[in-house]
N, C-alpha and C positions, 0 to 999 in steps of 0.2 A: 486489610478489609473483606474484601470475595469469600477468598478464601474463610477466614472468619467470620460469610457468614450473613455480614452487616446489612450485605445489599440482595438480601436473598429475594425480598419483597417486588425493587425492581425486577428485579431479571427474571422475576417467573409472572406477572404481569405480563413481562414489554415483551414471553412470551410466544403469552397466551392473545397478543393483539395482535402478535407481528401472524401468527396459525390463523386468527381470524384473516385477517388481510387479506389471503389465499395465494398471491400471488407472488412470487418468486421475491426474496431479501438476500442477499450476500451483506454479514454481518461482519465488520473488520478491527475484531475488541485490538487496545494496543497496539495497532495500527507503531511505526516510527519504532517502533523498545530497546531499538539499540543506539538508538540517540539520545540526551543530556538532557530533552528540553519537554519531554512529558513524565507529570510526574510516576505512572508505572513507564518507564524505564530501566532496567534494565540495572543501573548503579544510580540512582537515585531509591531515596528514604529503603532503604531495606535491604531493593527486591538482589534477588538473583535470578539466576538461568530457572532452578526448578520454582519455585513463587513464581513463576512464568510462567512453564507449562503443569503450576494445578489450576491453577488460579486460568488459566484457559481452560483445561480439560470442566470444570466444575461449575461453567459459561453453558458449554458446549449441552453436559446432560440436562439440564435445563430445557434445551432444544430438539431430547427426543421427542417429544408428539407432533414437532412440526416443519414435516417433510417441506413445507417450500422454504425454509429460512435455510441458506445452506454460509461455510464460513469461508474468511478468505484472511490466511496468514502473512501482513504486510509489511516485511521492516522494515527500516531504511537502503539506500542502492550504495550507503552504504556506515561502516559502526564509526558511535563520535562519544567516548574515545576509542581509539583504537585499537582497546586490548586484546590479552586473547580474549578473556571471558562474557566477553560483549559482541563478540562471532553471530552471523545470527544461529551459525550451526550450533548449539551451542544452545541453543531452547525451544526447538521446535515443539509444534505436542506431537508431535506422531499425523501415524497415515489416517489414522480412526476419529481423528479430532479433524481436519483441515481438507476439504474438498478444494482447495484451490489456494495458488501460494501466488505470492508474490510483488511486485516493491514499490517506495512513491521517491520518489527523484524530481531536483526542481535545480536552473542552470541558473546560479545565482548572478552572477554576467562579472562571476570578481574573483581567477579569472574565469574568461568564457568560458563551456564546454561546451562542443557537440552531445546527441546522444547519444551516443556511442564510449564516452569519453564516462558519462554515468552512470549506464552502463552495462557497459559489457560484458564485463566481468560478475559482476551482479548474476544477470541472467544466464551467466553458463555457471556460477554457483546450484541458483533453481534447480537443476534440470536434475539432480542428482532426488530428487522429489520425487517426479515422474508424473505429473501428476499437471491441473492445467496451470497456465501460468497466465498469469494479468498484472499489465502497469494502473498498478488502482490511484494511483498522484502523479502526476505529473505534467511542466509548463516551464517554462524561459522571462525570463525579465523582456522587458521592452532595452529598445534597441535599432537603430534601424538593418540588423542582419535578424527581428526575428522572427519579421518572414519564408528567408532561407531556412532556419533550424530546423522550421514547422514543415513545412514541405519537405526537407531532408528527416529526419525523424519521423515523421507517418509513409515519406513519399517509398524510399530505403531504405533507414533502420530498421524499422522497426519488421519489414514482409524478410529483414533478415537472419529474423528468432520467427521457426517455424511457430517454434512452443507459445508466444505471445495469442492470446486467445483473447484482448481487446485490451482494452485501455479507459484510464480517464481525466482527460483534462483538465485542475486544473484552475476554475477559471471565476478566478476570485483576487483584489484589485489590496494583497495585504505587506508581506517584508517588504514585496517587487508587486506591478500588476504581474500580474500572472496575465490576464484579461485577454481572447480574441479576438471582446466586442469596442474594444477598445478605437483602438485604429483601421480603420479601409482594409488600407495593404491589409494587415494582419491577417482578420478578418476571410482577405477573400484566395489570401495562400489555406489555411484553413481547412474554408469549403473548397476550393479547386486539388485539396489532400483526402479530400470525404473516401473511402471506398463507396 
């Protein structure tokens, strides 16, 4: 739909509005494209790695006159399904079209996973792009271990990866209660761990 021009008017207006805003904006089109839960997923709706690349490059082109807008590329930490065609290296849009690379990932607690178990392997794979790396979206499910998980992730695990320049906590109650604000011990652990 994007490649055909169906959304050109919307994207054009969005680019104008983002430029007029003037502050730094990081856009993350087609996040978690290597999962199977979004309509833009590589394995859904007839999408392919090349269609992803073409759509990304087309969207980026609308923002040539908006230097305050940067583009972040954010696959999921693992591919679902885990097939050869669905590995994120197959659909990187190219250095000229991406400002930041990063990952999304969550501890769903089934089983309980550490930050490093979720992100370690994928962060190593991100190094090849020689771009600033961000954890664009992450969190852990609730449980008695949540405060310790946060402390470990923010004070021990992330510092192991100097290429990680920033992170965003997904502070929502959705599939799980990912929030740091829902429990005082969790919130205290989060505040204490912040730099």
